[in-house]
C-alpha positions in Angstrom: 47.7 -4.4 -65.0 45.3 -1.8 -66.2 45.3 1.7 -64.8 42.8 2.4 -62.0 41.2 5.8 -62.0 43.3 8.3 -60.0 40.5 8.6 -57.5 40.3 4.9 -56.9 43.2 5.2 -54.4 43.6 5.8 -50.7 46.7 7.3 -49.1 48.7 6.2 -46.1 51.9 7.8 -44.7 54.3 8.4 -41.9 55.1 12.1 -42.1 58.1 11.3 -44.2 56.5 9.7 -47.4 53.2 8.2 -48.5 51.9 5.3 -50.5 48.9 5.2 -52.7 46.8 2.1 -52.3 44.4 1.1 -55.0 40.8 0.0 -54.5 42.0 -3.4 -55.6 44.7 -3.5 -52.9 47.6 -2.7 -55.1 50.2 -0.2 -53.9 50.7 1.8 -57.2 52.8 4.7 -56.0 55.5 5.2 -53.4 58.6 7.2 -53.1 61.0 5.9 -50.5 62.2 6.7 -48.0 61.2 10.4 -48.4 58.6 12.4 -50.3 61.1 13.6 -52.8 63.1 10.4 -53.0 63.0 8.3 -56.2 60.0 6.0 -56.5 60.2 2.3 -55.8 56.5 1.7 -56.9 55.2 3.8 -59.8 52.8 1.6 -61.7 50.4 4.6 -61.6 52.7 6.2 -64.2 53.6 3.0 -66.1 51.6 -0.1 -65.4 54.3 -2.4 -66.9 57.6 -0.8 -65.9 56.8 1.3 -62.8 56.6 -1.4 -60.1 53.9 -2.2 -57.5 53.0 -4.3 -54.5 49.9 -6.3 -55.1 47.7 -8.5 -52.9 44.7 -10.1 -54.6 42.4 -13.0 -53.8 42.1 -15.8 -56.3 38.3 -15.7 -56.3 36.2 -14.4 -59.2 33.4 -11.8 -59.0 35.2 -10.0 -56.2 33.8 -6.7 -55.0 36.2 -4.1 -53.4 35.6 -1.5 -50.7 37.8 0.8 -48.8 37.5 2.8 -45.6 39.8 4.5 -43.1 39.6 3.4 -39.5 37.7 6.3 -37.9 39.9 9.4 -37.3 43.1 7.8 -38.6 45.2 7.4 -41.7 45.0 3.6 -41.3 43.4 2.2 -44.5 41.2 -0.9 -44.7 40.7 -2.5 -48.2 38.0 -5.2 -48.2 37.5 -8.0 -50.7 33.9 -9.3 -50.8 32.8 -12.6 -52.4 30.4 -15.5 -51.9 33.4 -17.7 -50.9 34.7 -15.4 -48.2 35.5 -11.9 -47.0 39.1 -10.7 -46.7 40.7 -7.4 -45.5 44.0 -5.7 -45.9 45.0 -3.2 -43.3 47.6 -0.8 -44.7 49.5 1.7 -42.6 52.9 3.3 -41.9 54.1 3.7 -38.3 54.4 7.5 -37.8 57.9 8.7 -38.4 57.8 10.6 -35.1 57.4 7.3 -33.3 59.4 4.9 -35.5 63.0 4.3 -36.6 62.8 4.9 -40.3 59.9 4.5 -42.8 58.1 1.2 -42.8 55.2 0.0 -44.8 53.0 -2.6 -43.1 50.3 -4.7 -44.6 48.1 -7.1 -42.6 46.0 -9.6 -44.6 43.1 -11.1 -42.7 40.3 -13.5 -43.5 37.1 -12.3 -41.9 34.7 -14.9 -43.2 35.0 -18.2 -45.1 38.1 -19.6 -46.8 40.2 -17.4 -49.0 43.3 -17.9 -51.2 45.6 -14.8 -51.7 48.4 -14.1 -54.1 51.1 -11.5 -53.2 53.7 -10.0 -55.4 56.2 -7.3 -54.4 57.8 -5.8 -57.5 59.9 -2.8 -56.6 61.5 -0.8 -59.4 64.3 1.5 -58.0 65.2 5.0 -59.0 62.0 5.8 -60.9 62.2 2.4 -62.6 65.6 3.4 -64.1 67.9 1.1 -62.2 68.2 -2.7 -62.1 68.1 -4.6 -58.8 68.7 -8.0 -57.3 66.4 -10.1 -55.1 68.1 -12.2 -52.4 66.4 -14.8 -50.3 67.7 -14.4 -46.8 65.5 -17.2 -45.4 62.0 -18.6 -46.0 60.4 -15.4 -44.6 62.7 -12.6 -45.8 63.8 -11.2 -49.2 66.1 -8.3 -49.7 66.0 -6.1 -52.8 69.2 -4.3 -53.7 69.5 -1.6 -56.3 72.7 -2.2 -58.3 73.1 1.4 -59.4 73.0 4.9 -57.9 73.3 4.7 -54.1 72.8 0.9 -53.8 69.7 1.3 -51.8 68.3 -1.9 -50.3 64.8 -2.7 -48.9 63.7 -5.8 -47.0 60.4 -7.6 -47.2 59.5 -9.7 -44.2 56.5 -12.0 -44.0 54.8 -14.4 -41.7 54.0 -16.5 -44.8 56.7 -18.2 -46.9 58.2 -16.1 -49.7 59.6 -17.1 -53.1 61.6 -15.2 -55.6 60.2 -14.9 -59.1 62.7 -13.1 -61.4 63.6 -10.1 -59.3 60.2 -10.0 -57.5 59.0 -11.6 -54.2 55.8 -13.7 -54.4 53.7 -15.7 -52.1 50.5 -17.7 -52.2 48.6 -18.6 -49.0 45.3 -19.8 -47.9 43.5 -18.3 -44.9 40.5 -19.4 -42.8 38.3 -17.2 -40.7 40.3 -15.4 -38.1 43.7 -16.1 -39.7 46.1 -13.5 -40.9 49.5 -12.8 -42.6 51.7 -9.8 -42.0 54.1 -8.1 -44.4 56.6 -5.5 -43.6 58.7 -3.5 -46.1 61.6 -1.3 -44.8 65.1 -0.2 -45.5 67.5 -3.1 -45.1 69.8 -0.9 -43.2 67.2 -0.2 -40.5 67.0 -2.2 -37.3 64.7 -5.1 -37.9 62.3 -7.1 -35.7 63.1 -10.7 -35.5 61.0 -13.0 -37.7 59.3 -14.7 -34.8 58.4 -11.3 -33.4 56.9 -9.9 -36.6 53.2 -10.5 -35.7 53.5 -8.9 -32.3 55.5 -6.0 -33.8 52.8 -5.4 -36.4 50.1 -5.6 -33.8 51.8 -3.1 -31.4 52.6 -0.8 -34.3 49.0 -0.8 -35.5 47.7 0.1 -32.1 50.3 2.8 -31.7 49.5 4.3 -35.1 45.8 4.3 -34.5 46.4 6.0 -31.1 48.7 8.6 -32.7 46.1 9.7 -35.3 43.2 9.6 -32.9 45.1 11.8 -30.4 46.0 14.2 -33.2 42.4 14.5 -34.5 41.2 15.1 -30.9 43.2 18.3 -30.8 41.0 19.8 -33.6 38.9 22.7 -32.4 36.2 22.4 -35.1 33.0 20.7 -34.0 30.5 22.1 -36.5 28.8 20.8 -39.6 30.8 18.6 -41.9 33.1 17.6 -39.1 34.0 14.3 -40.6 35.0 15.6 -44.0 36.9 18.5 -42.3 38.8 16.0 -40.1 39.6 13.9 -43.1 41.0 16.9 -45.0 43.0 17.8 -41.9 44.4 14.3 -41.7 45.3 14.5 -45.4 47.1 17.8 -44.9 49.0 16.3 -41.9 50.2 13.5 -44.1 52.0 16.0 -46.3 54.0 17.5 -43.4 57.6 16.5 -43.1 58.5 15.5 -39.5 62.2 16.0 -40.3 62.0 19.6 -41.5 58.6 21.1 -40.7 58.0 21.9 -44.4 55.2 20.3 -46.4 54.6 19.1 -49.9 52.0 20.6 -52.2 51.1 17.0 -53.2 53.0 13.7 -52.6 53.0 12.6 -56.3 54.5 13.6 -59.6 53.5 13.3 -63.2 49.8 12.8 -62.9 48.1 14.6 -65.8 45.8 17.6 -65.7 44.4 16.4 -69.0 44.5 12.7 -70.1 47.1 12.5 -72.9 48.2 16.1 -72.3 51.6 17.6 -71.4 50.6 19.3 -68.1 52.2 16.7 -65.9 54.2 18.3 -63.0 56.1 17.2 -60.0 54.5 18.6 -56.8 56.7 16.9 -54.1 58.2 20.2 -53.0 57.4 22.9 -50.6 55.7 25.8 -52.3 55.8 28.9 -50.1 52.2 29.7 -51.3 50.7 26.3 -50.6 52.5 25.8 -47.3 51.4 29.3 -46.1 47.8 28.6 -47.0 48.0 25.2 -45.2 49.5 26.9 -42.0 46.6 29.3 -42.0 44.1 26.4 -42.3 45.7 24.3 -39.6 45.8 27.3 -37.3 42.1 27.8 -37.7 41.6 24.2 -36.6 43.9 24.7 -33.6 47.1 23.0 -34.8 49.7 25.4 -33.5 52.6 23.1 -33.5 52.5 22.4 -37.3 52.4 26.2 -37.8 55.3 26.7 -35.5 57.4 24.1 -37.3 56.7 25.7 -40.7 57.5 29.2 -39.3 60.8 27.9 -38.0 61.5 26.4 -41.5 60.8 29.8 -43.1 63.0 31.5 -40.5 65.9 29.2 -41.6 65.2 30.0 -45.2 65.3 33.7 -44.5 68.6 33.3 -42.7 70.1 31.5 -45.7 69.1 34.2 -48.2 72.0 36.3 -49.4 69.8 39.4 -49.9 66.1 40.5 -49.8 64.0 39.4 -52.8 65.8 36.1 -53.2 62.9 34.1 -51.7 61.9 31.4 -54.2 58.4 30.1 -54.7 59.4 26.5 -54.0 62.1 24.5 -52.2 63.0 20.9 -51.5 61.7 19.8 -48.1 65.2 20.4 -46.6 65.2 24.0 -48.1 67.4 23.5 -51.1 66.9 24.6 -54.7 67.8 21.3 -56.4 64.7 21.1 -58.5 66.0 20.9 -62.1 63.3 19.5 -64.3 63.9 16.1 -65.9 61.7 14.1 -68.2 61.5 10.3 -67.5 61.1 9.3 -71.1 61.1 5.6 -70.3 57.8 5.9 -68.5 54.6 6.0 -70.7 52.7 8.2 -68.1 49.3 7.6 -66.6 47.2 6.2 -69.5 49.8 7.4 -71.9 50.0 11.0 -70.6 53.6 12.1 -71.5 56.0 13.5 -70.5 56.5 12.3 -67.0 58.5 15.0 -65.2 60.5 15.1 -62.0 61.8 18.3 -60.6 60.1 21.6 -61.5 61.5 24.3 -63.7 59.1 26.8 -62.2 61.3 27.0 -59.1 63.3 29.9 -60.6 60.3 31.9 -61.7 59.5 35.3 -60.2 56.2 35.2 -58.4 55.5 38.2 -56.3 52.5 36.8 -54.6 54.5 34.5 -52.3 55.5 37.4 -50.1 51.9 38.2 -49.3 51.0 34.6 -48.6 54.0 34.2 -46.4 53.5 37.4 -44.4 49.8 36.6 -43.9 50.7 33.2 -42.5 53.4 34.7 -40.2 51.0 37.4 -39.1 48.4 34.9 -38.1 50.9 32.7 -36.3 52.3 35.7 -34.5 48.8 36.7 -33.4 47.2 33.3 -32.6 50.2 31.0 -32.2 53.2 32.6 -30.5 55.1 35.9 -31.0 57.9 35.7 -33.5 61.4 36.6 -32.6 62.9 40.0 -33.4 65.7 38.4 -35.6 63.0 36.7 -37.7 61.1 39.9 -37.9 64.2 41.7 -39.1 64.6 39.2 -41.9 61.0 39.7 -42.9 61.3 43.5 -42.7 64.0 43.4 -45.4 61.7 41.3 -47.6 59.0 43.9 -47.2 61.3 46.7 -48.2 62.1 44.7 -51.3 58.3 44.4 -52.0 58.0 48.1 -51.7 60.6 48.6 -54.3 59.4 45.9 -56.7 55.6 45.5 -56.5 55.1 47.0 -60.0 57.2 44.3 -61.7 55.9 41.7 -64.1 56.0 38.1 -63.0 54.7 34.6 -63.9 51.9 34.7 -61.4 50.2 32.2 -59.1 49.6 29.7 -61.9 53.3 29.5 -62.9 52.5 30.3 -66.5 55.2 29.6 -69.1 54.0 32.1 -71.7 55.8 35.2 -70.5 55.6 37.6 -67.6 52.7 40.0 -67.0 51.5 42.4 -64.4 49.0 40.1 -62.8 46.3 41.4 -60.5 46.7 38.5 -58.0 50.4 39.2 -57.6 49.8 42.9 -57.0 47.1 42.2 -54.5 49.4 39.9 -52.5 52.1 42.5 -52.5 49.4 44.7 -50.8 48.9 41.9 -48.3 52.6 41.6 -47.6 52.9 45.2 -46.6 49.6 45.3 -44.8 50.3 42.3 -42.7 53.9 43.5 -42.0 52.4 46.7 -40.7 50.0 44.8 -38.4 52.9 42.7 -37.0 54.9 45.9 -36.4 51.9 47.5 -34.6 51.2 44.5 -32.5 54.8 44.5 -31.3 55.3 48.3 -31.3 58.2 47.9 -33.7 59.2 50.9 -35.8 56.9 51.3 -38.7 58.3 53.1 -41.7 56.0 55.7 -43.2 57.0 54.4 -46.6 55.2 51.2 -46.0 51.8 52.9 -45.7 52.5 55.0 -48.8 53.4 51.9 -50.9 50.5 49.9 -49.6 48.1 52.6 -50.5 49.7 53.1 -53.9 49.0 49.4 -54.6 45.4 49.7 -53.4 44.7 52.5 -55.9 46.7 50.8 -58.6 44.4 47.8 -58.4 41.2 49.8 -58.4 42.3 52.1 -61.3 44.5 49.9 -63.5 42.9 46.5 -63.1 39.3 47.5 -63.3 37.7 47.1 -66.7 34.9 49.5 -67.0 33.3 47.8 -70.0 33.3 44.4 -68.3 32.5 45.9 -64.9 35.1 43.6 -63.5 38.6 43.3 -62.1 40.7 41.6 -64.8 43.4 39.0 -64.8 46.3 41.3 -65.6 46.9 44.9 -66.5 45.2 45.7 -69.8 43.4 42.3 -70.1 39.8 41.6 -70.9 39.9 38.2 -69.2 39.1 37.1 -65.7 40.9 34.8 -63.3 39.7 32.6 -60.5 42.5 33.8 -58.3 40.6 37.0 -58.1 38.2 35.1 -55.8 40.7 35.7 -53.0 40.1 39.5 -53.1 37.4 39.4 -50.4 38.9 36.4 -48.6 42.1 38.2 -47.8 40.1 41.3 -46.9 41.2 43.5 -49.7 37.6 44.3 -50.6 34.3 43.9 -48.9 32.5 40.7 -50.1 29.4 42.8 -50.7 31.1 45.8 -52.5 29.3 46.5 -55.8 32.6 46.2 -57.7 33.2 42.8 -56.2 29.7 41.5 -56.8 30.0 42.6 -60.4 33.4 40.8 -60.7 31.9 37.7 -59.1 29.1 37.7 -61.7 31.6 38.0 -64.5 33.6 35.1 -63.1 30.4 33.0 -62.9 29.7 33.8 -66.5 33.1 32.9 -67.9 34.7 30.4 -65.5 32.0 28.5 -63.7 30.4 25.3 -65.0 27.5 24.4 -62.7 29.4 24.5 -59.3 32.8 23.9 -60.7 35.4 26.6 -61.5 38.2 26.8 -64.1 41.3 28.7 -63.1 41.1 30.6 -66.4 40.2 29.7 -69.9 43.0 27.9 -71.7 41.6 29.3 -75.0 42.9 32.7 -73.9 46.3 31.3 -74.8 48.4 33.2 -72.3 49.9 30.3 -70.3 52.3 29.0 -73.0 51.1 25.4 -72.8 49.2 23.2 -75.2 45.9 21.4 -74.4 43.3 21.9 -71.7 42.8 21.0 -68.1 40.0 20.3 -65.7 38.2 22.5 -63.2 40.5 23.6 -60.4 38.9 22.2 -57.2 40.4 24.8 -54.8 38.9 27.6 -56.9 35.5 25.9 -56.5 35.9 26.1 -52.7 37.0 29.8 -53.0 33.9 30.5 -55.1 31.7 28.8 -52.5 33.2 30.9 -49.7 32.8 34.1 -51.7 29.1 33.2 -52.3 28.6 32.7 -48.6 30.3 35.9 -47.6 28.3 37.8 -50.3 25.1 36.7 -48.6 24.1 34.0 -51.0 24.3 31.3 -48.3 21.7 28.9 -49.7 23.5 28.8 -53.1 26.9 28.5 -51.3 25.7 25.5 -49.2 24.2 23.8 -52.3 27.3 24.2 -54.3 29.5 23.1 -51.4 27.5 19.9 -51.0 27.7 19.4 -54.7 31.4 19.7 -54.5 31.6 17.2 -51.6 29.9 14.8 -54.0 33.0 14.8 -56.2 35.2 13.5 -53.4 36.4 10.0 -53.9 35.1 7.1 -51.8 37.4 8.1 -48.9 36.8 11.8 -49.0 40.0 12.6 -51.0 40.6 15.1 -53.8 43.1 15.5 -56.6 44.0 18.9 -58.0 41.3 19.0 -60.7 38.1 17.4 -61.9 37.3 16.4 -65.4 33.9 16.8 -67.1 32.9 13.3 -65.9 33.9 13.9 -62.4 37.2 12.0 -62.8 40.1 13.3 -60.7 43.0 14.9 -62.6 46.4 16.1 -61.5 48.5 15.1 -58.5 46.7 13.3 -55.7 45.9 14.1 -53.0 46.3 17.8 -53.3 46.8 20.1 -50.3 45.3 23.1 -52.1 42.0 21.4 -52.5 41.7 20.1 -48.9 42.7 23.4 -47.3 40.1 25.1 -49.5 37.4 22.7 -48.4 38.2 23.3 -44.7 38.1 27.1 -45.1 34.8 27.0 -47.0 33.3 24.6 -44.4 34.3 26.8 -41.5 33.0 30.0 -43.2 29.6 28.5 -44.2 29.2 26.9 -40.7 29.9 30.3 -39.0 27.3 32.1 -41.1 24.7 29.4 -40.6 25.3 29.4 -36.9 25.2 33.2 -36.8 28.9 33.6 -35.9 30.1 35.4 -39.0 30.6 38.7 -37.1 32.5 37.0 -34.2 36.2 37.9 -34.0 37.8 34.8 -35.5 41.0 33.7 -37.1 
């Protein structure tokens, strides 16, 4: 197989894991049974060794189309030819409703006569472990990993299966209205009987459609761009763990930020920063339960900390720190982009900004969701005291640089947010409010204005003493540190435009500045583009903001999905889909819509 572009994929999931389905109908990536489990399909990272699950018609000159069933995460891949039209409906019954993760594929002939070939080629443990394939009967094959935990998955079909090597294959012909169902699940899970498979798939499909439609119906947003906002919300929901209430930054690992480059990270973990931003976004749309679940998860993390200041920037979904970074040297990487990494060495970095993002999310939940408990507040209070003692420290910053610690503007600003939001929570509950908190908050405020303002550039700079700018600074007005029309901010925005903006797209920083300790370059960072658009709107440049927002929407893939970054040709780069990008889209859409509707001065979340 050849590598499809990263953006030529859709995503399905069950709130426990996801699968990426190519425009050609091939499942090219899936970790199973959890987000952070080893992969069983990873041809997106090695098209020869990684493993995949393909369904393809035998006709030539085939055109492919994909769409989601409206307001769902049920994906329809269509095959169009003169001889016939076929469809594959891919979905995973939602983990909240099912007994273990299941991948379901229904192949239908809509028109004409069509011949299909199916091949299921799992490769266990990131394609590191061998397996056996056992024919249970004509319609069932069990794949068993012969190393590690001996995991076994079962493929069931309503069409006869054969074993080819260690893969399952099938060839079948369908006429108009006929269909074949395939189900992949853990062999240890309770199975539907063979004769019941078709009815099981049908009922599961209807239940899954109903689940997603009911979830979307809870969204409060009814303004412009409602379809793309709902799609982004559906993507964010797919990244939430039903087991733990935590959420992954992206459900993939190893996808490159530059083709052939070394910036290939594992994002299948819960970043405090990304998760907090996501909670804020879901709250704005009216999804309080997801916010509640994450706040409960954070509460458990705070209980587990031995002392204040030990909060880490990322955890496994269950809240552990088992994130040691390993290189999968046997995989060639997407289009030769090595190394392919699992785990993430950045987990032990010091990143002061996470306290601000967390406290901001808790403050908003406490105000618009439900009041937090005193015991949780007491844990948070100790973290705030630690911030008061340590806000002047150097750290690795929001971008997790590997070139040494610095005093980053963004980190200092989010320390201000941490104390400011803690003060607001205390005032809302009439809790004791230490006078020291106000003193330290104000010290940070003046430190930023005096020590991070470059008079020559007429701009706030990336870190103390720098002459460079950083797109993270775009959050200054968005987190209400500075007015979006303040002269200092407008001058900073102008400098960011000059140095980091290419048309409507925004780089995080310039790699040529050489401070991040990594080789190579990267694409524009899509979330920063949405931050930029929102800043333009709040600064009064609404026409420019709307134009650039619509331009950015034009970079979405055929399903409305985004990776982390964009290349110069509009190709998607980095892990896919990316929570950061989709929550930025939602925030920008809501802000622009409010201004266009004349609601910008209304009291809103």
